[in-house]
C-alpha positions in Angstrom: 51.9 -8.2 -49.2 54.3 -7.6 -46.3 52.1 -7.5 -43.3 52.8 -3.9 -42.2 49.3 -2.5 -42.8 46.6 -3.5 -40.4 43.9 -3.1 -43.0 45.4 -5.9 -45.1 45.0 -8.4 -42.2 41.7 -10.1 -41.1 41.0 -13.0 -38.9 41.0 -16.3 -40.9 43.8 -15.2 -43.2 46.7 -17.6 -43.8 50.0 -15.8 -42.9 53.6 -16.3 -42.0 54.8 -14.7 -38.8 58.1 -14.3 -36.9 57.8 -15.3 -33.3 59.5 -13.1 -30.6 61.9 -16.0 -29.9 62.8 -16.3 -33.7 63.4 -12.6 -34.4 67.2 -13.0 -34.5 67.0 -15.9 -37.0 64.0 -14.6 -38.9 62.4 -18.1 -38.9 58.8 -18.0 -40.0 55.8 -19.8 -38.7 52.7 -20.4 -40.8 49.2 -20.2 -39.4 45.7 -18.7 -39.5 45.1 -15.3 -37.9 42.8 -15.4 -34.9 43.3 -11.9 -33.3 45.0 -8.7 -34.4 47.0 -7.3 -31.5 48.5 -4.2 -33.0 46.2 -1.2 -32.5 48.0 1.3 -34.9 47.2 1.2 -38.6 50.8 0.3 -39.6 54.0 -1.0 -38.0 57.4 -1.1 -39.6 58.2 -4.7 -38.3 54.8 -6.1 -39.1 51.4 -6.2 -37.5 51.4 -8.3 -34.3 48.8 -11.1 -34.4 47.7 -14.2 -32.5 47.4 -17.4 -34.5 44.6 -19.9 -34.1 47.0 -22.2 -32.2 47.8 -19.4 -29.7 51.3 -18.3 -31.0 51.9 -14.6 -31.2 54.2 -12.9 -33.7 54.6 -10.2 -36.4 53.2 -10.8 -39.8 55.8 -11.1 -42.6 53.9 -12.6 -45.4 50.1 -12.7 -46.2 48.9 -15.6 -48.4 45.9 -15.2 -50.6 
C-alpha cells in the first residue's frame, strides 16, 4: 500500500512517512498515525498525517 488513499489510513496504523525536511532525500521515518491531516480522499504525494510523536509528513508505506 502506497499511502495515497485516505481510506487506507486509520489512527493507530504503523506507517513510514517522509517529513517535509526530508522530501529531497526521500528519507523515511517510521511511526504510528495519530491524526490524518489531508482532507481529500487521495493525494499523489501521499496522505499527510501526524505521528504519535508529533512529527508531520506524507505516508509512503503502510505496514499491516
